[in-house]
C-alpha positions as CSV (number, residue, x, y, z in Angstrom):
1,M,285.9,153.7,17.9
2,Y,283.4,152.1,20.2
3,K,279.6,152.0,20.8
4,E,277.6,150.7,23.7
5,S,276.4,147.1,23.3
6,Y,272.7,146.8,22.4
7,Y,272.6,143.9,24.9
8,N,273.5,145.9,28.0
9,F,271.2,145.9,31.0
10,K,271.5,148.6,33.6
11,C,270.0,148.6,37.1
12,N,270.4,151.6,39.5
13,F,270.0,151.2,43.2
14,E,268.9,153.6,46.0
15,D,272.4,153.6,47.5
16,G,273.8,155.1,44.3
17,N,275.4,152.0,43.0
18,M,274.7,150.6,39.6
19,M,274.8,147.1,38.1
20,L,275.6,146.2,34.5
21,Y,274.8,142.8,32.7
22,N,275.6,142.0,29.2
23,S,273.5,139.1,27.8
24,K,275.8,138.6,24.8
25,T,279.0,137.9,26.9
26,G,277.5,137.1,30.3
27,A,279.6,139.8,32.0
28,V,278.3,141.4,35.2
29,A,279.7,144.3,37.1
30,V,278.6,146.3,40.1
31,I,279.7,149.9,39.9
32,E,280.2,151.8,43.1
33,K,278.4,155.2,43.2
34,E,281.6,157.3,42.9
35,H,282.2,155.8,39.4
36,V,278.7,155.5,38.1
37,K,278.6,158.9,36.3
38,E,282.0,158.4,34.6
39,I,281.1,154.8,33.5
40,S,277.7,156.0,32.3
41,D,279.4,158.7,30.3
42,V,281.8,156.1,28.7
43,L,279.0,153.9,27.7
44,E,276.7,156.7,26.3
45,T,279.4,159.0,24.6
46,Q,282.4,156.8,24.6
47,I,284.6,159.4,26.3
48,D,288.1,158.2,26.9
49,S,288.5,156.8,30.5
50,K,290.5,154.4,32.6
51,F,287.5,152.2,32.5
52,T,287.2,152.0,28.7
53,G,289.5,149.0,28.3
54,V,287.7,146.7,30.8
55,L,284.3,147.8,29.5
56,Y,285.4,146.8,26.0
57,T,287.0,143.5,27.2
58,Q,283.8,142.5,29.0
59,G,281.5,143.4,26.0
60,F,279.8,146.4,27.5
61,L,281.4,148.4,24.7
62,T,281.9,147.0,21.3
63,D,283.4,148.2,18.0
64,D,281.2,150.7,16.3
65,S,281.3,148.8,13.1
66,E,280.2,145.4,14.7
67,D,276.8,143.9,13.8
68,E,276.0,142.2,17.1
69,L,273.0,140.4,15.8
70,A,275.1,139.0,13.0
71,Y,277.6,137.8,15.5
72,I,274.9,136.0,17.6
73,R,273.6,134.4,14.5
74,R,277.1,133.2,13.4
75,R,277.5,131.7,16.9
76,Y,274.2,129.8,16.4
77,D,274.9,128.8,12.8
78,N,278.3,127.4,13.7
79,V,276.7,125.0,16.2
80,H,273.5,124.3,14.2
81,S,275.4,123.3,11.0
82,S,278.4,121.7,12.7
83,Q,279.2,118.1,11.8
84,K,281.9,117.7,14.4
85,T,279.6,116.0,16.8
86,I,277.2,113.3,15.5
87,K,274.5,113.1,18.1
88,V,272.0,110.2,18.3
89,V,269.3,110.1,20.9
90,M,268.1,106.5,21.2
91,M,264.7,105.4,22.7
92,P,265.4,101.6,23.3
93,A,262.3,101.2,25.3
94,E,259.1,103.3,24.6
95,F,257.6,102.3,27.9
96,C,258.4,102.8,31.5
97,N,258.4,100.9,34.9
98,L,257.0,104.0,36.7
99,A,253.7,105.8,36.4
100,C,254.5,109.5,37.1
101,P,251.3,111.5,36.7
102,Y,253.0,114.5,35.1
103,C,255.1,112.8,32.5
104,F,255.0,114.6,29.2
105,I,256.2,111.6,27.2
106,Y,252.7,110.3,26.8
107,N,252.6,108.6,23.4
108,Y,254.3,105.4,24.5
109,R,253.9,102.7,22.0
110,N,254.9,100.0,24.5
111,K,257.6,98.6,22.2
112,I,261.3,97.8,22.5
113,M,263.9,98.7,19.9
114,R,264.4,96.0,17.3
115,Q,267.9,94.7,16.6
116,E,267.7,96.0,13.0
117,V,267.4,99.5,14.3
118,F,270.5,99.2,16.4
119,D,272.3,97.9,13.3
120,N,270.9,100.8,11.2
121,V,272.1,103.4,13.7
122,V,275.7,101.9,13.4
123,S,275.3,102.2,9.6
124,Y,274.1,105.8,9.9
125,I,277.2,106.7,12.0
126,E,279.6,105.0,9.8
127,K,278.1,106.7,6.8
128,K,278.5,110.1,8.5
129,L,282.1,109.3,9.3
130,K,283.0,107.9,5.8
131,D,284.0,111.2,4.2
132,A,285.1,113.0,7.4
133,D,288.3,114.9,7.0
134,E,288.9,115.2,10.7
135,K,288.3,113.2,13.9
136,R,284.7,113.6,15.1
137,T,282.8,112.9,18.3
138,V,279.9,110.5,18.4
139,L,277.6,111.1,21.2
140,I,274.9,108.5,22.0
141,S,272.3,109.6,24.4
142,W,269.9,107.0,25.9
143,Y,266.4,108.1,26.8
144,G,262.9,106.7,27.2
145,G,260.5,105.6,28.5
146,E,263.0,103.9,30.8
147,P,266.2,103.0,28.8
148,L,267.5,100.6,31.4
149,L,264.7,98.2,30.7
150,M,267.0,97.4,27.8
151,K,270.3,97.7,29.8
152,N,271.9,94.5,28.3
153,Q,271.2,95.7,24.7
154,I,272.5,99.1,25.5
155,I,275.7,97.7,26.9
156,T,276.2,95.4,23.9
157,F,275.6,98.2,21.5
158,M,278.1,100.6,23.1
159,D,280.7,97.8,23.2
160,L,280.1,97.0,19.6
161,L,280.2,100.7,18.5
162,R,283.3,101.3,20.5
163,G,285.1,98.5,18.6
164,R,283.8,99.6,15.3
165,L,284.8,103.3,15.7
166,H,288.1,102.5,17.2
167,S,290.4,105.5,16.5
168,R,288.1,107.0,13.8
169,A,286.0,109.0,16.3
170,E,285.7,109.7,20.0
171,L,282.8,107.9,21.5
172,K,280.7,109.4,24.3
173,G,277.6,108.3,25.9
174,S,274.9,109.7,28.3
175,I,271.8,108.3,29.8
176,I,268.7,109.8,31.4
177,T,267.1,107.2,33.6
178,N,264.7,107.1,36.5
179,G,267.5,105.3,38.4
180,Y,265.6,102.3,39.6
181,Y,267.9,99.8,37.7
182,L,271.1,101.8,38.0
183,D,273.0,99.8,40.5
184,F,276.7,99.7,40.6
185,D,277.0,96.7,38.4
186,V,275.1,98.4,35.6
187,F,276.8,101.7,36.2
188,S,280.2,100.2,35.9
189,K,279.4,98.3,32.8
190,L,278.0,101.4,31.2
191,Y,281.1,103.4,32.2
192,E,283.4,100.7,30.7
193,N,281.6,101.3,27.4
194,K,281.9,105.0,27.3
195,V,278.8,106.1,29.1
196,T,280.1,108.8,31.4
197,T,277.1,111.1,32.0
198,F,274.2,109.9,34.1
199,Q,271.0,111.6,35.2
200,I,268.4,110.2,37.7
201,T,265.4,112.1,39.1
202,F,263.7,112.6,42.5
203,D,260.4,114.2,43.4
204,G,260.9,115.7,46.8
205,D,261.4,113.7,50.0
206,Q,260.5,110.1,50.4
207,E,256.8,110.7,51.2
208,F,256.3,112.8,48.0
209,H,258.6,110.8,45.7
210,D,257.0,107.5,46.6
211,T,253.6,109.1,45.8
212,T,254.5,110.3,42.4
213,R,257.1,107.9,41.4
214,M,255.4,104.6,42.0
215,L,256.1,101.4,40.1
216,K,253.6,100.8,37.4
217,D,252.8,97.4,38.8
218,G,251.7,99.0,42.1
219,R,254.5,97.5,44.2
220,G,255.2,101.0,45.8
221,G,257.7,103.7,45.6
222,T,261.2,103.9,44.5
223,F,263.0,106.4,46.9
224,D,265.0,103.9,48.9
225,V,266.2,102.1,45.8
226,L,267.5,105.3,44.3
227,I,269.2,106.4,47.5
228,N,270.9,103.0,47.8
229,N,272.1,103.1,44.2
230,I,273.6,106.6,44.8
231,K,275.3,105.5,48.0
232,T,276.8,102.3,46.4
233,I,278.1,104.2,43.3
234,K,279.6,106.9,45.6
235,Q,281.3,104.3,47.7
236,Q,282.6,101.9,45.0
237,A,283.4,104.3,42.1
238,S,287.2,104.7,42.3
239,E,288.7,108.2,42.3
240,D,290.2,107.8,38.9
241,M,286.7,107.2,37.3
242,K,285.8,110.4,35.5
243,F,282.0,110.8,35.1
244,D,279.2,113.2,35.7
245,F,276.4,112.1,37.8
246,L,273.4,114.5,37.7
247,I,270.7,114.2,40.4
248,R,267.6,116.1,39.2
249,I,264.9,117.0,41.7
250,N,261.5,117.9,40.3
251,F,259.2,120.0,42.4
252,M,255.6,121.2,42.4
253,K,253.7,123.7,44.7
254,N,252.9,120.9,47.1
255,T,256.3,119.3,47.2
256,Y,259.0,122.1,47.0
257,T,259.2,122.7,50.8
258,S,260.3,119.0,51.2
259,V,263.1,119.5,48.7
260,Y,265.3,121.2,51.2
261,G,265.4,118.1,53.4
262,L,266.2,115.9,50.3
263,I,269.0,118.3,49.3
264,D,270.5,117.9,52.8
265,K,270.2,114.1,52.6
266,L,271.8,113.9,49.2
267,N,274.6,116.3,50.2
268,S,275.4,114.1,53.1
269,I,275.8,111.1,50.8
270,I,277.9,112.7,48.0
271,G,279.9,115.2,50.2
272,G,282.4,117.1,48.3
273,D,282.6,114.7,45.3
274,R,282.3,117.0,42.3
275,R,281.4,114.2,40.0
276,F,277.9,114.4,41.6
277,F,275.7,117.4,40.9
278,I,272.3,118.3,42.4
279,Y,269.9,120.6,40.5
280,V,266.3,121.4,40.7
281,R,263.5,122.0,38.1
282,P,259.8,122.9,38.5
283,V,257.1,120.7,36.8
284,Y,255.4,122.8,34.2
285,N,252.1,122.3,32.5
286,Y,253.2,120.7,29.2
287,H,250.7,120.2,26.5
288,T,249.7,116.6,26.6
289,C,246.7,114.4,25.9
290,R,246.8,112.6,29.2
291,P,243.6,113.0,31.2
292,D,245.2,112.2,34.5
293,N,247.3,115.4,34.2
294,D,244.2,117.4,35.1
295,E,244.4,116.0,38.6
296,I,247.7,117.8,39.3
297,T,247.2,121.0,37.4
298,G,246.6,123.0,40.7
299,D,250.1,122.0,42.0
300,V,251.9,122.9,38.7
301,F,253.9,126.2,38.7
302,S,253.6,129.0,36.3
303,I,256.9,129.7,34.5
304,R,257.7,132.7,36.6
305,E,256.7,131.1,39.9
306,G,258.7,128.1,39.0
307,L,261.8,130.0,38.1
308,K,261.6,132.0,41.5
309,V,261.5,128.8,43.5
310,Q,264.2,127.2,41.3
311,T,266.5,130.2,42.1
312,E,265.9,129.9,45.8
313,L,266.5,126.1,45.9
314,S,269.6,126.4,43.6
315,L,271.1,129.0,46.0
316,Y,270.5,126.6,48.9
317,I,272.3,123.8,47.1
318,Q,275.3,126.0,46.5
319,K,275.4,127.5,50.0
320,I,275.5,124.1,51.6
321,S,278.1,122.6,49.2
322,E,281.8,122.6,50.1
323,S,282.6,124.6,47.0
324,Y,280.3,127.6,47.7
325,N,281.4,130.7,46.0
326,P,279.1,133.8,46.2
327,V,280.4,135.2,42.9
328,M,279.4,131.9,41.1
329,S,275.9,132.3,42.5
330,L,275.4,134.8,39.6
331,Q,274.5,131.9,37.4
332,N,271.6,131.1,39.7
333,Y,270.1,134.5,39.0
334,L,271.0,135.5,35.6
335,P,270.9,133.5,32.3
336,M,274.2,133.0,30.5
337,P,274.8,133.3,26.8
338,A,273.8,130.2,24.8
339,T,274.5,128.9,21.3
340,R,271.0,127.4,21.0
341,W,267.9,126.7,23.1
342,C,267.9,122.9,22.8
343,S,270.7,120.5,22.3
344,E,268.7,118.7,19.6
345,D,268.6,121.8,17.4
346,G,271.3,120.7,15.0
347,E,271.8,119.2,11.6
348,A,273.9,116.4,12.9
349,S,271.4,115.5,15.7
350,I,268.5,113.0,15.5
351,I,266.2,111.1,17.9
352,V,265.5,107.5,17.0
353,G,262.3,105.7,18.0
354,Y,262.1,101.9,18.6
355,D,261.2,101.3,15.0
356,G,263.7,103.6,13.4
357,S,261.3,106.5,13.0
358,I,263.1,109.9,13.4
359,Y,262.1,112.9,15.5
360,F,263.6,116.2,16.5
361,C,261.8,116.6,19.8
362,D,261.7,114.0,22.6
363,T,258.2,115.1,23.6
364,M,256.8,114.0,20.3
365,V,258.3,110.6,20.0
366,G,255.5,108.0,19.2
367,D,253.2,110.5,17.4
368,E,253.4,109.6,13.8
369,K,252.3,113.0,12.6
370,F,255.5,114.5,14.1
371,C,257.8,111.9,12.5
372,V,260.2,113.5,10.2
373,G,261.7,110.4,8.5
374,H,262.9,106.9,8.9
375,L,266.3,105.3,9.3
376,E,267.1,102.8,6.6
377,A,269.4,99.8,6.6
378,D,272.1,101.6,4.6
379,G,272.3,104.4,7.2
380,T,270.3,106.9,5.1
381,I,267.2,108.7,6.4
382,S,264.2,108.9,4.2
383,I,262.9,112.3,5.1
384,T,259.4,114.0,5.1
385,E,258.4,117.6,4.5
386,E,258.3,117.9,8.3
387,D,262.1,117.4,8.4
388,N,262.7,120.7,6.6
389,R,260.8,122.8,9.2
390,W,263.0,121.3,12.0
391,R,266.3,121.7,10.2
392,T,265.6,125.2,9.4
393,S,267.7,127.8,11.3
394,V,265.7,129.5,13.9
395,F,266.8,132.8,12.5
396,E,265.0,131.8,9.2
397,M,261.6,131.1,10.7
398,D,258.7,133.3,9.8
399,N,257.8,134.2,13.4
400,I,261.2,135.1,14.8
401,G,260.9,138.9,14.2
402,K,260.1,140.0,17.8
403,C,263.0,137.9,19.1
404,L,265.5,139.5,16.9
405,K,264.8,142.9,18.7
406,C,264.9,141.4,22.2
407,K,268.0,142.0,24.4
408,C,267.4,138.5,25.9
409,L,268.1,136.8,22.5
410,P,271.7,135.8,23.2
411,T,270.6,133.7,26.2
412,C,267.6,132.0,24.8
413,M,268.2,131.9,21.0
414,G,264.6,132.2,20.2
415,G,263.4,129.6,22.6
416,C,261.7,126.3,22.0
417,K,261.3,125.3,18.3
418,R,258.4,123.0,19.3
419,E,256.4,125.9,20.5
420,R,257.4,128.1,17.6
421,I,256.5,125.5,15.0
422,Y,253.5,123.7,16.3
423,L,251.9,126.1,18.8
424,K,252.6,129.0,16.5
425,N,254.0,131.0,19.5
426,P,256.3,133.8,18.2
427,T,257.6,134.4,21.7
428,P,258.1,131.2,23.6
429,C,259.8,133.1,26.5
430,L,260.8,131.8,29.9
431,Y,261.8,135.4,30.9
432,N,261.8,138.8,29.3
433,E,263.8,142.0,29.6
434,S,261.9,143.2,32.7
435,D,262.6,139.9,34.4
436,I,266.3,140.3,33.7
437,L,266.2,143.6,35.6
438,E,264.4,142.0,38.5
439,F,266.9,139.1,38.6
440,M,269.6,141.8,38.8
441,R,267.9,143.5,41.7
442,T,267.4,140.2,43.5
443,F,271.1,139.3,43.1
444,Y,272.2,142.7,44.4
445,E,269.9,142.6,47.4
446,N,270.8,138.9,48.4
447,E,274.4,138.6,47.4
448,Y,276.3,141.8,46.9
449,C,276.9,142.5,50.6
450,N,278.6,139.2,51.0
451,T,281.0,139.5,48.1
452,T,283.0,141.9,45.8
453,C,282.0,142.1,42.2
454,Q,283.3,145.4,41.0
455,V,284.9,147.1,38.1
């Protein structure tokens, strides 16, 4: 026997059609008016119908004995406790060559990673692999500050680790950089040493970017350097090189209109090369102690305003790309199921500061009261009481109660642990159930007439 999924959303329209969305599976269906009553009856009373099978397959119906919340928790626990991927986020330079006024990494200690910390990370990884009964993945993510201020040390470390791991584990690397030092020579050396995911950031067109992303020494903006680096990498990277090059565009109230022109410019450079991907994100008002942030508060979006503009810009990116598919635009409107809110929320994931101090959130690196331990020479971590709060499953936290009853839970998995632990926020929501219904209406009005998405 079946029952209707608790995680169904239904939206009825004036033309008689109905739209279904299930947050647990990500399934979406637009039901034409002649079938609405029958499908509603199937969902509500589980009468036998020709639609029963597809409704069950897509998750709108589920077994009447299934505990859907327990399923969602198992999905989270499987990732949270997994040791298959050993992830280390490394902060080789806790300072930057830029002076972006909204940067939330504000506790820079202006230090570079000591060689002994690089060595201790290798010991930590080898200790993790020592008793492994299956081949694992080692993911090294480089972050900062600006990690490429230590580009030679990064390349040397990845080359050493690649040799040490050999066939015992698959080595993967990623880097988030402001892009200023990412010329083709650096790119190719990183790629040769297993760094295959890259991310750089723009702030609107050249006028706005060069205002917010100025070099710290006052020598001016960085826009032309980034554009030239992208052009060179696109031109010189051979077709058999497999990598992901993410181009993030930050926007604020005073810059988002300029983003359209930047998207056009970038699209003309990367063409249909699917190794390059453009995406946009609003600048939010992160809690920081930086006094200069007050100067830009008026230009920072609220969460809901930012999401609205993000959707509009994301749709524009998709529509001008050679691979535009109206059905795929669903993901620009509706959140998809997730296993966890943050990629650092896992027992096999750590963030390492320049001195070997350990953190679980990159916004807190450099603030000793948020340090959860220290990486020792033998690869062990001496932990503090703070460690236990971060390693706790989000489902075990005292203030998770409201989220367990929310139909959005499969897509946000309780939201940001930082807010939940330190800001005591029991509902760190980017969106809620009424927002989901509004997203569905917007998709139907903007996209449905141009595509077919039917049961």
